[in-house]
Every structure is written in C-alpha cells, then in structure tokens.
NUPATI-285504 format. One record per residue (C-alpha): x, y, z; residue in one letter; residue number from 1. Coordinates in Angstrom, 1 decimal, always signed. Example, Ala and Ser with C-alpha at 12.3 -4.5 7.8 and 13.67 -1.06 7.14 Angstrom:
2
SITE        u        v        w   code   pos
SITE    +12.3     -4.5     +7.8      A     1
SITE    +13.7     -1.1     +7.1      S     2
***
This chain:
61
SITE        u        v        w   code   pos
SITE    -27.2     +8.0     -9.5      M     1
SITE    -24.9     +9.1     -6.3      N     2
SITE    -23.2    +12.1     -6.8      K     3
SITE    -22.0    +11.8     -3.1      E     4
SITE    -18.5    +12.9     -2.5      I     5
SITE    -16.0    +11.2     -0.3      M     6
SITE    -12.5    +12.2     +1.4      N     7
SITE     -9.5     +9.9     +1.8      I     8
SITE    -10.6     +8.7     +5.5      A     9
SITE    -14.2     +8.2     +3.7      E    10
SITE    -13.3     +6.1     +1.0      V    11
SITE    -10.6     +4.4     +3.2      S    12
SITE    -13.9     +2.7     +5.5      R    13
SITE    -16.1     +2.4     +2.2      Y    14
SITE    -13.6     +0.2     +0.8      L    15
SITE    -12.1     -1.6     +4.1      G    16
SITE     -8.6     -0.7     +2.5      F    17
SITE     -6.0     +1.6     +4.6      S    18
SITE     -5.6     +4.7     +3.8      Q    19
SITE     -2.2     +4.3     +2.7      R    20
SITE     -3.4     +1.8     +0.4      K    21
SITE     -5.6     +4.5     -0.9      I    22
SITE     -2.8     +6.5     -1.4      Y    23
SITE     -1.0     +3.9     -3.5      Q    24
SITE     -4.0     +3.7     -5.6      L    25
SITE     -4.2     +7.2     -6.4      I    26
SITE     -0.1     +7.2     -7.4      K    27
SITE     -0.8     +4.8     -9.7      E    28
SITE     -3.2     +5.9    -11.1      G    29
SITE     -5.7     +2.6    -10.7      K    30
SITE     -8.2     +4.5     -9.0      I    31
SITE    -10.5     +7.2     -9.8      P    32
SITE     -9.8    +10.2     -8.3      V    33
SITE    -10.1    +13.9     -8.5      S    34
SITE     -8.2    +16.5     -6.8      K    35
SITE    -10.2    +19.4     -5.3      I    36
SITE     -8.8    +22.4     -3.4      G    37
SITE     -5.7    +20.3     -2.9      G    38
SITE     -7.6    +17.3     -1.8      Q    39
SITE     -8.4    +14.2     -3.0      Y    40
SITE    -12.4    +13.5     -3.8      R    41
SITE    -13.8    +10.3     -4.6      F    42
SITE    -17.5    +10.3     -6.3      I    43
SITE    -19.2     +6.7     -4.5      K    44
SITE    -20.6     +6.0     -7.7      D    45
SITE    -17.5     +6.1     -9.8      E    46
SITE    -15.9     +3.9     -6.7      I    47
SITE    -18.9     +1.2     -6.8      Y    48
SITE    -18.1     +1.0    -10.5      L    49
SITE    -14.5     +0.8    -10.2      W    50
SITE    -14.7     -2.4     -7.4      L    51
SITE    -17.1     -4.2     -9.8      R    52
SITE    -14.8     -3.9    -12.7      R    53
SITE    -12.1     -4.8    -10.8      S    54
SITE    -13.5     -7.8     -9.0      R    55
SITE    -12.0    -10.8    -10.3      P    56
SITE    -15.4    -12.9    -11.8      V    57
SITE    -15.5    -17.0    -10.5      V    58
SITE    -17.9    -18.9    -12.6      K    59
SITE    -19.0    -22.5    -11.2      N    60
SITE    -18.0    -25.0    -13.2      S    61
***
C-alpha cells in the first residue's frame, strides 16, 4: 500500500486537472482529502482508488 502524501500541486499533476478543479472537488466533497496543518493533503492510494471508482465503465457489445 502506497501511503505517499501529496499536496494540491502534486495531485493536480497526478490527475491532470487544474488546481482550480481540485479545489472545486474538495468544496463539493467529491475527492478524498485531509487537512493537516491548515493545508490539504491527499494519500496517493486513496486518490488512485477514487479515480478507479469514478471512471465510467464501458462495455463492448
């Protein structure tokens, strides 16, 4: 299990989202985040699992 902790800039690069989009997801409660020392922190494994759960599943007919 990867417990690497990322900040806003790092999770933005990891997901390919703008930092503004990350803040929007935080505000809406849609992304797993913790606030440590007044700053948002993300656990890489939790972000990976969140991303996998959030992706639409495409089935071939």
